[in-house]
C-alpha positions as CSV (number, residue, x, y, z in Angstrom):
1,X,56.9,-128.7,-168.6
2,X,53.1,-128.6,-169.0
3,X,52.7,-131.7,-167.0
4,X,54.9,-130.3,-164.2
5,X,52.8,-127.2,-164.1
6,X,49.6,-129.3,-163.8
7,X,51.0,-131.3,-160.9
8,X,52.1,-128.2,-159.1
9,X,48.7,-126.6,-159.7
10,X,46.9,-129.7,-158.4
11,X,49.2,-129.8,-155.3
12,X,48.5,-126.2,-154.6
13,X,44.7,-126.7,-155.0
14,X,44.7,-129.7,-152.7
15,X,46.6,-127.7,-150.0
16,X,44.2,-124.8,-150.4
17,X,41.2,-127.1,-150.0
18,X,42.7,-128.8,-146.9
19,X,43.5,-125.4,-145.3
20,X,39.9,-124.3,-146.1
21,X,38.4,-127.4,-144.5
22,X,40.5,-126.8,-141.4
23,X,39.2,-123.3,-141.1
24,X,35.6,-124.4,-141.6
25,X,35.9,-127.1,-138.9
26,X,37.4,-124.5,-136.5
27,X,34.5,-122.1,-137.1
28,X,32.2,-124.4,-135.1
29,X,34.0,-123.3,-131.9
30,X,34.4,-125.5,-128.8
31,X,31.7,-128.0,-127.8
32,X,30.2,-126.6,-124.7
33,X,27.5,-128.0,-122.5
34,X,24.8,-125.6,-121.2
35,X,25.3,-124.2,-117.7
36,X,22.9,-122.8,-115.1
37,X,20.0,-125.0,-116.2
38,X,16.9,-124.1,-114.1
39,X,13.4,-125.6,-114.2
40,X,10.9,-122.9,-113.2
41,X,7.4,-124.2,-112.3
42,X,4.2,-122.5,-111.4
43,X,1.2,-124.7,-110.4
44,X,-2.0,-123.2,-111.8
45,X,-4.3,-122.0,-109.0
46,X,-1.7,-122.3,-106.3
47,X,-2.3,-120.1,-103.2
48,X,-2.2,-120.3,-99.5
49,X,-5.4,-122.3,-99.4
50,X,-4.4,-124.6,-102.3
51,X,-0.7,-125.2,-102.1
52,X,-0.8,-127.9,-104.7
53,X,-3.0,-126.0,-107.2
54,X,-6.6,-125.7,-108.1
55,X,-7.2,-129.3,-109.0
56,X,-6.8,-128.8,-112.7
57,X,-3.4,-130.6,-112.6
58,X,-1.9,-127.9,-114.8
59,X,1.7,-126.6,-114.3
60,X,3.3,-123.8,-116.2
61,X,7.0,-124.7,-116.9
62,X,9.7,-122.3,-118.1
63,X,13.3,-123.6,-118.7
64,X,16.4,-121.3,-118.6
65,X,20.1,-122.0,-119.2
66,X,23.2,-120.4,-120.6
67,X,24.7,-121.5,-123.9
68,X,21.6,-123.6,-124.8
69,X,20.4,-124.4,-128.3
70,X,17.3,-126.6,-127.5
71,X,15.7,-128.7,-124.8
72,X,13.9,-132.0,-124.3
73,X,11.6,-132.7,-121.4
74,X,10.0,-135.7,-119.8
75,X,7.9,-136.6,-116.8
76,X,7.1,-139.5,-114.5
77,X,5.4,-140.2,-111.2
78,X,8.0,-140.7,-108.4
79,X,6.1,-143.9,-107.3
80,X,7.0,-145.5,-110.6
81,X,10.5,-144.2,-111.4
82,X,11.5,-147.6,-113.0
83,X,9.3,-146.8,-116.0
84,X,11.2,-145.2,-118.9
85,X,10.8,-141.5,-119.4
86,X,9.4,-140.4,-122.8
87,X,11.0,-137.2,-123.9
88,X,9.6,-134.6,-126.2
89,X,11.3,-131.6,-127.8
90,X,10.8,-128.2,-126.3
91,X,12.9,-125.8,-128.3
92,X,11.5,-122.6,-126.7
93,X,11.7,-123.9,-123.2
94,X,8.1,-123.0,-122.3
95,X,5.1,-125.3,-121.9
96,X,2.0,-126.1,-119.8
97,X,1.8,-129.7,-118.6
98,X,-1.5,-131.2,-117.4
99,X,-0.9,-134.0,-114.8
100,X,-3.8,-136.3,-114.8
101,X,-3.4,-138.9,-112.0
102,X,-6.3,-138.2,-109.6
103,X,-5.4,-137.0,-106.1
104,X,-2.1,-135.6,-104.8
105,X,0.9,-136.9,-106.7
106,X,4.6,-136.1,-106.8
107,X,6.0,-135.9,-110.3
108,X,9.6,-135.7,-111.5
109,X,10.3,-133.4,-114.3
110,X,13.5,-134.3,-116.2
111,X,15.1,-131.8,-118.7
112,X,18.0,-132.2,-121.0
113,X,19.5,-129.0,-122.4
114,X,21.6,-129.2,-125.5
115,X,24.5,-126.9,-126.5
116,X,26.8,-126.9,-129.5
117,X,27.5,-130.2,-131.1
118,X,25.0,-132.0,-128.9
119,X,26.8,-131.4,-125.6
120,X,24.2,-131.7,-122.9
121,X,23.3,-131.0,-119.3
122,X,20.5,-132.7,-117.4
123,X,18.4,-131.4,-114.4
124,X,15.4,-132.8,-112.5
125,X,12.8,-131.2,-110.3
126,X,10.1,-132.9,-108.2
127,X,6.7,-131.2,-107.8
128,X,3.5,-132.1,-105.9
129,X,0.3,-131.5,-107.9
130,X,-3.4,-132.0,-107.0
131,X,-5.7,-133.3,-109.7
132,X,-9.5,-133.5,-109.0
133,X,-11.6,-135.3,-111.6
134,X,-15.0,-137.1,-111.5
135,X,-16.1,-138.9,-114.7
136,X,-19.5,-138.4,-116.2
137,X,-21.8,-141.0,-114.6
138,X,-23.1,-141.9,-118.0
139,X,-19.6,-143.0,-119.0
140,X,-19.3,-145.2,-115.9
141,X,-22.7,-146.8,-116.5
142,X,-21.9,-147.5,-120.2
143,X,-18.5,-149.0,-119.4
144,X,-19.4,-151.1,-116.3
145,X,-23.2,-151.3,-116.3
146,X,-22.7,-149.9,-112.7
147,X,-21.5,-153.4,-111.7
148,X,-19.6,-155.4,-114.2
149,X,-19.5,-155.6,-118.0
150,X,-17.3,-157.5,-120.5
151,X,-16.2,-156.1,-123.8
152,X,-14.5,-157.6,-126.9
153,X,-13.0,-156.1,-130.1
154,X,-15.7,-155.8,-132.7
155,X,-14.4,-157.6,-135.7
156,X,-17.6,-157.1,-137.6
157,X,-17.0,-153.4,-138.4
158,X,-14.4,-151.7,-140.5
159,X,-11.8,-149.7,-138.6
160,X,-12.0,-151.8,-135.5
161,X,-8.3,-151.5,-135.3
162,X,-6.1,-148.8,-136.9
163,X,-3.1,-146.6,-136.6
164,X,-2.1,-143.0,-137.3
165,X,0.3,-140.3,-136.0
166,X,0.0,-139.5,-132.3
167,X,0.3,-135.7,-133.1
168,X,-1.7,-133.7,-135.5
169,X,-4.3,-136.3,-136.5
170,X,-7.3,-137.8,-134.7
171,X,-8.1,-140.6,-137.1
172,X,-6.2,-143.8,-138.3
173,X,-4.9,-142.3,-141.5
174,X,-2.0,-144.7,-141.9
175,X,-3.9,-148.0,-141.8
176,X,-7.4,-149.2,-140.8
177,X,-8.5,-152.8,-140.5
178,X,-11.1,-154.3,-142.7
179,X,-13.9,-156.6,-141.3
180,X,-12.4,-159.6,-139.6
181,X,-9.0,-158.8,-141.0
182,X,-6.8,-160.3,-138.2
183,X,-8.7,-163.6,-138.0
184,X,-6.2,-165.5,-140.2
185,X,-3.0,-164.4,-138.4
186,X,-4.2,-163.5,-134.9
187,X,-7.6,-165.0,-133.9
188,X,-6.8,-164.2,-130.2
189,X,-7.4,-160.6,-131.0
190,X,-11.1,-161.4,-131.3
191,X,-11.4,-164.0,-128.5
192,X,-9.8,-161.8,-125.7
193,X,-12.2,-160.3,-123.2
194,X,-11.9,-157.2,-121.0
195,X,-14.1,-157.0,-118.0
196,X,-14.6,-153.6,-116.3
197,X,-16.0,-153.7,-112.7
198,X,-17.3,-150.9,-110.5
199,X,-16.2,-151.9,-107.0
200,X,-17.4,-148.7,-105.3
201,X,-18.2,-145.1,-106.1
202,X,-14.5,-144.4,-106.8
203,X,-12.9,-147.8,-107.2
204,X,-12.7,-149.8,-110.4
205,X,-10.9,-152.9,-111.7
206,X,-10.3,-154.5,-115.1
207,X,-9.7,-158.1,-115.9
208,X,-7.9,-159.0,-119.2
209,X,-8.5,-162.7,-120.2
210,X,-7.0,-164.2,-123.4
211,X,-7.9,-167.9,-123.9
212,X,-6.0,-167.9,-127.2
213,X,-3.1,-165.7,-126.1
214,X,-2.5,-162.0,-126.2
215,X,-2.3,-160.1,-129.5
216,X,0.9,-158.1,-129.3
217,X,4.3,-157.2,-130.6
218,X,7.4,-158.7,-129.0
219,X,10.4,-157.5,-127.0
220,X,10.6,-154.0,-125.6
221,X,7.4,-153.1,-127.6
222,X,5.2,-155.4,-125.6
223,X,3.4,-153.7,-122.6
224,X,2.6,-156.9,-120.7
225,X,4.9,-159.5,-119.1
226,X,6.1,-162.8,-120.4
227,X,6.2,-161.9,-124.1
228,X,9.2,-163.2,-126.1
229,X,12.1,-160.9,-126.9
230,X,11.7,-161.4,-130.6
231,X,9.2,-162.6,-133.2
232,X,6.5,-161.4,-135.5
233,X,3.3,-159.6,-134.3
234,X,1.0,-162.4,-133.2
235,X,-0.7,-164.3,-130.4
236,X,1.5,-165.1,-127.4
237,X,1.0,-166.9,-124.2
238,X,-0.2,-164.6,-121.4
239,X,-1.6,-165.6,-118.1
240,X,-4.2,-162.9,-117.9
241,X,-4.4,-160.3,-115.2
242,X,-6.6,-158.1,-113.0
243,X,-5.6,-154.6,-111.8
244,X,-7.3,-151.4,-110.7
245,X,-8.0,-148.6,-113.2
246,X,-9.1,-145.0,-112.8
247,X,-10.8,-142.4,-114.9
248,X,-8.7,-139.4,-115.6
249,X,-9.0,-136.2,-117.7
250,X,-7.6,-137.1,-121.1
251,X,-4.0,-135.8,-121.5
252,X,-3.9,-135.7,-125.4
253,X,-5.4,-132.2,-125.7
254,X,-7.8,-133.4,-128.4
255,X,-11.0,-131.3,-128.7
256,X,-14.4,-132.6,-127.7
257,X,-15.5,-132.1,-131.3
258,X,-12.9,-134.7,-132.5
259,X,-15.0,-136.4,-131.0
260,X,-13.7,-137.1,-127.5
261,X,-15.3,-137.5,-124.1
262,X,-12.2,-135.8,-122.7
263,X,-12.0,-138.8,-120.3
264,X,-9.5,-141.6,-120.3
265,X,-9.2,-145.0,-118.7
266,X,-5.8,-145.3,-116.9
267,X,-4.7,-148.9,-116.1
268,X,-2.5,-149.5,-113.1
269,X,0.4,-152.0,-113.1
270,X,1.7,-153.9,-116.1
271,X,-0.4,-157.0,-116.3
272,X,-3.6,-155.7,-118.0
273,X,-4.3,-154.2,-121.4
274,X,-7.2,-153.5,-123.7
275,X,-7.2,-155.1,-127.2
276,X,-3.5,-154.9,-128.2
277,X,-0.6,-155.6,-125.9
278,X,1.8,-153.0,-127.3
279,X,0.1,-149.9,-126.0
280,X,0.6,-147.5,-123.2
281,X,-1.8,-147.4,-120.2
282,X,-4.0,-144.4,-120.9
283,X,-6.9,-145.1,-123.2
284,X,-8.8,-142.0,-124.3
285,X,-12.5,-142.7,-124.7
286,X,-13.5,-141.0,-127.9
287,X,-17.1,-142.3,-128.0
288,X,-19.0,-144.7,-125.6
289,X,-22.5,-145.9,-125.2
290,X,-24.2,-149.1,-124.0
291,X,-23.3,-150.9,-127.2
292,X,-20.1,-149.3,-128.5
293,X,-16.8,-148.0,-127.3
294,X,-14.1,-146.3,-129.4
295,X,-10.7,-145.8,-127.9
296,X,-7.5,-143.9,-128.8
297,X,-4.2,-144.8,-127.1
298,X,-0.5,-144.1,-127.7
299,X,1.6,-147.0,-128.7
300,X,4.8,-148.2,-127.1
301,X,6.3,-146.8,-130.4
302,X,5.4,-143.4,-129.1
303,X,4.9,-141.7,-132.4
304,X,1.8,-143.9,-133.1
305,X,-1.8,-143.5,-132.1
306,X,-3.8,-146.7,-132.1
307,X,-7.6,-146.9,-132.4
308,X,-9.9,-149.7,-131.1
309,X,-13.6,-150.3,-131.5
310,X,-15.2,-152.7,-129.0
311,X,-18.7,-154.0,-128.3
312,X,-20.2,-155.9,-125.3
313,X,-19.3,-159.5,-125.2
314,X,-22.1,-161.8,-126.4
């Protein structure tokens, strides 16, 4: 009799738990994608005389939607829509974006709005923005010698290569290379040369040459062509390349006291790189003089910031 009572009690408890779980699941409500998603933009300094803004490149963005829980936002230049969009979270739906490509450019803003259970709605908006920027002549002289100048990674100093988080830090707190540390595995890192040429007052080129191969990661993490789909970080055959580059206002938002020159080198195309072939194309110049250059650049793994120290080639 006691055993029968236990079995009945257990059966009742199981039924109660099942019913309770059903009620909890139902409390989530229906999955519902946001509706009425709108991307509102205001170009800073825009007026009748400056329809594309005041040249700062800044755009105030406000997102609105019904039944939304959070947003993600990404940007790309409409001249390069084949490049993947990097999205960042924007829970409040409000931001100011600084577009840095010099001149008048059309950018595509892509927004994904998320509702309950991850149901999403996507919207895009194209916007024309003017960015005016002239680098400090001292930076141009240090980098190019006002004609042409070749640089190499400076293996003789600690921290010539390092990595830290892209956000929240301005030093390589995760790892910093010791003197000559990559010589054993990847000597090409130290034999590669990067030649910066001033073609005219507003035109510049870079030539990347790697007699021992390019030091990079493989697969989708490589930022230059011809790299194998898989393999360890190392030296890989690379034919070299020459492309234009431009000086742009740094987009990281790092303060000048970091230190930073507030100026970046932006490489065009996909066939050139500086130092490490698993990086994006904007290299912020933290420090530069005639004998030393310190760069910070976002990795193809976008949560990482990589740091490079270079010196003039002997």
